[in-house]
N, C-alpha and C positions, 0 to 999 in steps of 0.2 A: 510314290512319295517324292522321289528325286525330281521328277518332271514338274510336280506341283510347286516345289520350292524354287526351281529354276524359272518357271513362268511368273510366279509372284515377284521374284526379284527383278526380272526384266520389266514387268509392268510398273513396279515401284520406281525404277530408274527412269523409265519413259515419262511417268507422271511428274517426277521431280524436274526433269528437263523441260517439260511443257510449262510448268509453273514458273520456273526461272525465266524462260523465254517470254512469257506473258508479262511478268512483273518487271523485267529489266528496263524497258523504256520508261516506266513510270516511277523508278526509284527516287529521282530527285523530288518529285511532287509528294511521294509518300513520306520521305524523310523530312521534308519541310513541314508537312502537316503534323508529323509526330513531334517535331521540335517546338511547335506552337502550342502543344498541350499544356495546361496550367501547371501540372506537376513536374514538368521538365525544366530544371533550373541548372545554371552553371554553378559549380561548387564555389562557395565563398572563399576558399583558400586561394582560388585563382583571381576572383573579381575583387576581393577585399571586403566583401560583405555589402549589405544594403546601406544606402545613404541614410544616416540618422539626422543629420543637421547640415544645412547649406547656409554659409555665411558669405555675404557679399561685401567686399572691401572696395576701395576706390578703383584700383587697376586690376584686381584679381578676385577670385572667389575661393572659398575653402569648403571642401566636402569632407565632413567627419563621418566615417562609416561606423556601423554597429560592430562591436567586438566579435571576433570569430574564435571559437573554442573547439571547432569540429575536429574530431579524430577519426581514425579508422573504425573503432568500435566505441561509439559514444563520445561524450565531450571530454576534453583534456582540462587539466588544472591551469595550464598556461596557454595563452592564446595571443592574439595580436589585434590592434586597432589600426586601421589605415586612414591616413589623412592625405587628401589630394588638394594641391593648389593649382588652380586653372587660370590662365590669362597671362597678362604681362607681369611677371614675377620680378620683384626688385633683386638686385645683386645680393643684398643681405636681407634675409627673411627672418623675422622674429615674431612668433605668435604664442599665445597661451591657449591651450586646448582643454575643453571639458568634454571628454569622450563618453562619460556615462550620463550626461544630461541632467545632472543634479544641481546645476547652476553654481558649482564650485570648481575652479580650475584644477585639473589633474596633473598637467605637466606643461612646461614651457620649453619651446624648441627654437633653436637658431640654426639657420642654414646659410653657409657661404657658398654661393653657386659656383664661382670660378674655381674653387678648390674642391668642390663636392664634399665639404666638411659639414657634418651635422652634430650639434651638441644638444643634449637633452638635460633638463633639470626637473626631476620628478617632484611633484608636490604631494601627490597621493602615494601611499605605501603600496598600492597595487600596480604601479607603473615600473617597468623594467628598462631594459636597454633598447637602443634603436636596432631593429632587425634589418631593415632595408631603407635606404635613402638614395633616390636616383631620379635623374631627369626623365620626363616622359614626353610624348608627342604634344600633350596639352599643357604641360607645366612641370610639376614636381610631385613625387610620391614618397611618403614616409610610412613605414610600418613600425609600430612600437609594441614591444612585448608588454602584455598585461596579465595579471594573475586574477583568477576568479575569486 
């Protein structure tokens, strides 16, 4: 019985070693094909969510993203909405944002780029404070707290 266990253990180890050696050269291709599968998505907590509306201004564009309420186990009561400004952004930026796409403004935001100062004026009762306001490689990003 001891010999049977020893032989099966050694065979299992050799089989695993062969599998690893065969698959190792193709790991990049395999991981790339897995990443392209339709159900593989980056968590919206990192990306800011899907783009819900794209507004084009004279020198810049605004991407208003869908609100994110994702939590570890289900949705949270509080989440955020991310707004991206792309292009040649003026020194003083002031816009009114409708994040829930009901054609009624939800908040007004002003950004002074040189001081990195952001001021929000909630219009809707479901809008909270500014969570993040920072320059990005493509322009400026703001995340605003929203309540479900």
